[in-house]
Each structure stands twice: as C-alpha cells, then as structure tokens.
N, C-alpha and C positions, 0 to 999 in steps of 0.2 A: 392621283396627282398629275394634272394636265400639264404639258410643256407651255411656258410662257414665251410668246412669240412678240419680240420687240424689233423686228427687222428695221433697219435704217432709222432708229430712234435717235432724235437730237433733242436736247432739253437744256435749259438754262433756269438756274434756281438762285433766287437770292434772300438772304435772311438777314434781318436786323436784330442785332443784340444790344442790349443797354448795358454800358454805352459800347458801340461798336457797329460795324458793318461787314458782309461777307457776301461775296459773289462766288458761284459754283458752276461755270460751264461744263457740261457733261455730254460725251458723243458715245453712243452704244451702236455698235452694228453687228448684226447677225445673218449669217448665211446658212442654208439648210438644205439638204435633199430628202426626199422621203418617198415612200412607196407603200402600197397595200395590195394585198391578193386575198381572194377568197375561193374556196373550193367546195362544192357539195358532193361528197362521195356517194350519198345515196338519199333516200326520201327522208332518212331518219338522222343522218349524221353529217356535219358540216364544220369547216375549220376557216378562221380568217386571221390573217397575219400582216402585221405592218413594221415599218421602222422609220426613224427619223434621225439623221445625222447632222449635227449641227456644229458650228464654229462661231463664237461671239468673242468680241474686245470691247472694252470699255476703257475710256480715258477721261480723267477729270482734273481739272485745274481749280486752284482755290487762292482767292486774293482776299485777306482779311484786315481791317483796320479796328483799332479799339483796345481797350484795357483789358478785355477777356480774350485776347488772342496770345499765341506764343511769344510774340516780340512785345508784349505789353510794358515791360520794364523799360523799352526803348522810347516810349511814349505813343501817343495816339496817332500820330502823323506818319509812323514807319509802317509800310505794309508787310504783311506776311504773305508769301508766295509759296505754293506747295502744288506739286502735281503727282498723280498716281496713275497706275494702269493695271488691268487684269484682263486676262483672256484665258479661253478655255475651248476644249472641243469633247464631243461625247456621241453616244449613240443610244437612243431609247427603242424598246421594243414592245409589241403588244401581240399575244397570240390569244384568240378565243376559240374554244372548242364547244359546240352545241350538239344535243342529242333530243330530238323531237319523239316523245314517246308516242304520241298521237298528234291530233290537230289542237288540242287543247291543253297539253302537258309538255313542258320542255325543261331540261336540265342544261346547265352551262357551266364550265371552267374557263376563268380568265386569268391570265398573268400579264401585268403591265409594268413597265418602268417609265416613271416621270422624272422631271427635273425641273429647276428653277435657277434662273440666271444669278450669278454673284453679282456684286457691285461695290460701290464705295462705302466704307463702314460708318461714316458720319456726314450729315447734311453740310457740315461746315469745315471739312478738312479735319486735320488731327486735332486729338483733344489736347487743349493746352495745359501743360503741365510744369511745375516748378518745383525745386530741390525743397524737401521737407525742412530744411532749416532756413529757408528764405525768410527774411524781416521785412521784405518790402510789402505794404499793406495792399497795394495793387494787385499783388499775386496771390490773395488769399484763395481765390477761386482754384488757381492752378496748383496751389499746395494741396487743397483738398482733393483734387483730381489725382495727384500723386499719391497721395496716402490712401485713397480709395481703390487705386490700383493695386497698391501693395497689399492691402487687407483681402482684396479678391484673388490674387495670383499667388500670395507667399502664405496666405491664411495666418496673418498675425494681426494684432491690434496695435502694435507699436510701430510707429512710421519711422523708417531708417533714412536720415537725411543722405546717406552715402549710395543709395540706390536710386537710379532714375530709369523709370519704366515709361513706356508709350503704348498706348491701345493700338491695335491693329488699324491701319487705314483702309483695308479692303477685307471683303469676305467672299469665300468662294461659292460655287454652286451647291446646292443640296440635290440630293435624289432620294427616289422612293421606289421600292420594289413592292407591288401589290398583288396578292394571290387570292382569288375571290371563288367560292362554289356558291351556286344557287339554283333555284328553280322558279318557274313562271307558270301558273296554272289558271285555266278558266273553268267555270262551274255553272250549271242551270242555264244552259244556252247563252254563255257569254254575259250573264247578268251578275256574275260573282268572280272576281280576280282576285288571287293570291299569290303574292311574290315573298319569297324569303331568301336570304343569302347570309352567308358568313364570310369574313375576310381576315386576313392577316397582313400587315403593312411594316416594312422594315425601313425606316426612315434615316439616311446617312447624313451627318454632317448638317442638321437642320439649322436654319437661318433664324436667329433669336434677336429680338430687340431687347437690349439692357442698357445700363446707365451706371455711372459713377459719379457721385456727387451732384447729381441733377444734369449730368452732360450725357445725352443719350447717344447710342451707336449700335450697330449691328454686328454680330458674331456668329460664327459657326459653333453650335453646341455638341454635346456629346450625342451619339446616336440613340433613337427612341424606336420603340415598337408599339404598334397600334394593332389591338385585336378587337373585333366587333361583330354584331349580328343585327340584322335589318329586318322589318318585316312591313309589308303593305297590304291592305285589303280595301277593295273597292267593290261596292254593291249598288245595284239598281233596285230601288224600293218601290212599292206601289204609291200611287197618288202623286208621281212627278218627282219624288225624292230620290236623292242618291246620297250614299254614305262614304266617306274616305278615312281610313285609319292608318296611321303611320307611327312606328315606334323603333327605337335603336338602344342598344347598349354598347359603350364603348370603352374599353381598358387601354388608356394610352399613358405610356409611362417611359421615362428615360432609361436605358440601359447602360449607359456609360456616364462617368462622372466627367464634368468639364468644370475647371476652375474658373476660367474667364466668363463663362456663361452664368456660374453659380448654382447649377441645377445638380444635385447629387442623383447617383443612380438610383431608381426606384421612386423618384418625384413624379407627380402626375404631370403631364404636359399642359401648360397654362392654357385657361380659355377653352377646355374641351371637357364638355359635360358628359358624365358617365350616362345618364338616361336622358333621352329626349322622346317626345311623342307629340302627335297632333290628331285632332278629330275634326272633319269638317262635314256638316250636314247642309247639303244643298237642296234646293226646290225650284221648279220650273213649271209653269202652267201657261199653255198656250192659248191665247185670246182670239185669233183669228186675225186676216188681214196682215199678216207678218209681224204681229205683235205678241209679246209674251210678259208674264210677270216672272220675276225670279227672286230668290233670296239664299242667304247663306249665313249659318253660324259657326264660327270657327273657335277652337280652344287650342292653344299652343302651350306645351309644357317643356320647360328647360331645367335640367337637373342642375346640382351643385358644381361649381368651377372653382378653380384657383388662379390667382392673378397677383401680380406685384404691382404696387403703386410706383408711379413714375418718381425719380428723385432719390430713391433709396439705393445704397450700394450693399446689395446682398451678397454674401459669400457662402461657401460651401458650408461653413460652420453656422450661419445664421438664418439661411435660406428658409428653413422649416417656421421659424419665428415671424419672419417678414412676409410670408405668404398670406395673402387675403384670401378667405374663403368665402365666395359669394353663395348666398342661399338660393335654393331653388325657386321658381316662380312660374306663374301661368298668366296668359294675357288671352283675352276673349273678345272676338269682334263679330259685329252683327251688320248685315247689309240686306236691303230690301229695295227693289226698283222694278222699272220697265224697260224693255229694249225692243227696237225695232230691226228686223232682220231683211237682208237683201243677198241674193245670190249665195244662199247657204251659210253667210256668216253675219256677225253683228255689224249693223249700220250706224246706230246711235243707241245710246242708253242714259237713262236718268235714274240716279239710286240715292236714297238715303244711308248713312253709314254712321255707325258708333263704334269707335275703336277703344279697347280697354274699358268696356262698359261696365265692370266690376271696379274700376278706378284703383287698380293695384299700384303701389309705389314698389318699384322693382330696383334694386340695385344692379346696374349692368356693368360698371367698369369703376375701379378706383382711379383717381385722377391726382394730379400733383397740386401742391400748395401753390396759391399765388404767389408767395415768396418763401423760397427755401431757406431764408435766413430766419424766419420767424419760427416760434416754437411749433413742434409738430402737431398736427391735426388732420383729420381725414376728410377727403372730398371724394363724391361718387357722381358719376353720370347715372341718372335714374331714367326711368321709362317716362313717355309722354303720358299725362294723365288722360281720363276720360275725354274723347274728343268726338264731337258729332258734326255732321255736314251733309253736303249735296255734292255729288260726284256727276258730272256730265261729261259725256264724250261723243265725238261724231268722227266716223272713218269716211275718209274721201276715196273713192275708188276710180 
C-alpha cells in the first residue's frame, strides 16, 4: 500500500443538490522527510531499507443553501456554514532482504508499512439530520438520515425522537503492514521466468465509503486482514510467440466489527475478488526495414466479489442480506497490427483491435436508483460490449 503524496494540494469543490447549492473549499498541506539505504553484504546477500516521516493538515469549510441542508427549516435563503480540520503525523518503513542463490534464482523477504491520508467525511459538509418526531415535510430527508444513523449505530429498527445523532465529519488516516515472501527464477537461458510470492497484510482503520438514506460519506471501519498468493510465468516460444500467465488468490476479511461502517467481523472486504487470472499470448514477426507485425490475444478472469449498492442503510444486522454478490467474469481482447521502430523503440504503429470479442455482458458494480423515493429496483454498471476499431500512434522523439 503506497503512501499517497498530496503535498501543497489546494482544491475547491462545488456540488448542486436538488433543491440546493453547496461549496466546499479545501486546503491540504503535507510535509515529509525520507531516506533510503542499501547494502550488499556479499555476492549473495543484500538489504535495502527506507523510511518516510510525514505530517499533514486539512481544513475544509462548507457553505450550503437549500431545503436539504441542516438549516432547511429556516428557508432556502439562510446559508449553513461549517468548518472542520484534521491533522496527523506518522512514519512508514520498508525493509527488503534478498538472497541470490545464483544468477538465475533469487529469494526475498519484504516488510512494508503504508498509509493513506485522512480527510473530510462527506463532500458537502455534515449530513443533515432532524429529530425523528419532526412533522415538517421539508425535513423528510433529514429525518431519514437521523433514523438511518440510529439503525446503524444503535442496531434498532425503532427510531427514537429523543436521540439526536450526527455522522462524523472527518475520517482519519488508515495504515497497512505488509509481510511478503517470494522468489524470482529464470530457466532455459532466460527464456522462462517464474515468480511466486505469498503475503499477509494487516489493514488498520480502513477508509470505507458508506451511506445512510442515500447520503454518502467516508468512515474508518474495523481492522481487516488480507492473505494471498500470486504467481507469474513468462515464456519465449518458438515462431516469435511469447506467453504470459498470471494468477492470484486473495482472502480479505474484516477481523473487527464496526457499527458505523456496518461490516461484521468475518465479512469479505468489498470489491476484492478471491481469484483473478490473466493470460496473454503475444506474437511478433520482423519484416525488415525497421518494420514488424505484431499481435496479442488476452483473456482476463475476475472472480466473485461483494459490494453494496449506493443508497441503502446497511447495519450489522442487515449487512449480509444487503450485500450484492457479483458473479465471476471473463473478458477477451484481440489486437493485430504493424509498427515501425527507431532507436530501439516504437516510432509508430497501426493496429486493428477487438475488445470483449465474445461480447460478454458483465455486472461490474451496483449503482443507485435514479430516484431513491421510488420503489426499490436494481441498476448495474455493465461492461462495454464488443468494440472494434483502429488504433494509431506516433511517437515524437
């Protein structure tokens, strides 16, 4: 998990809500010092280590108008102003030990810590809420937000008008410790490469997108653990062909229960397939005069995943019923073309391509309804259908 560097970032965001308007100027500043050292103890053994110490601060202000704001009961002409800040410091480390058995075989151990900066919890400031006993029809959305927060945090289906909750307006940094053991090998005079590795990752305070009553925000969830194995094989074949095979298995689950995020311990981390794989068969034939024909046939496989559709208020009691189980899928692509080379690199190319040539219809992601006030129905982002075309490129040197 690489550190995300946003040094000196200044951003301004505006969002229009129906009816309403909101602006959210945001300033984020990050300072960091870092260092790296490597040392080869012998022809076989080497170590590399590095660190990065950072400090960041974020300040966001929010100005909103409209019936869907916190001050909706006072009319659409009264703005709601809000400001929030967050800051943090930390140090991340990286250590890699390598052992070269010989010129073609290497073992390695790597330990890394990564982080991701925190931020404001919602793009439009605080989630507007209103008491559950409010009879003002303008506050219907806010009442739903309050009841959704109570259902999520208190695990109750009865909305108590005497309780007044508010979702967090910021979320903190999350971090990850990664432990990896692997090998890299070459065979048949460097015509066959085989790489294998296994890893364990402990993910602390993961940043998760969630929502109540259709209002989205980001929270820090319960800790998760990710275990996996990966393999890669690359081979140069006769006749100008080359083959690349990749595969991985991932077991990613939450190990802590978190009411606000809604994920119980033991639930799979969303959008994380257990199995994924790819196979690419490439071909190249040199024609002379710096010209060559080339082609590729690629097939990508993605296993089953889980995800939550936007707009639902999932709690620890209802998460398993509301999770969408997306089926596994394959996408195959084909490309054939000609290229001109200069100075050892591609100068120009022209290729025919056919993407998703089996025309699979793949469910990629559940999406919100056009109107959350209508009866519930399902919408999905689907894969691009069979697409054919010509790809032209020219490199200016």
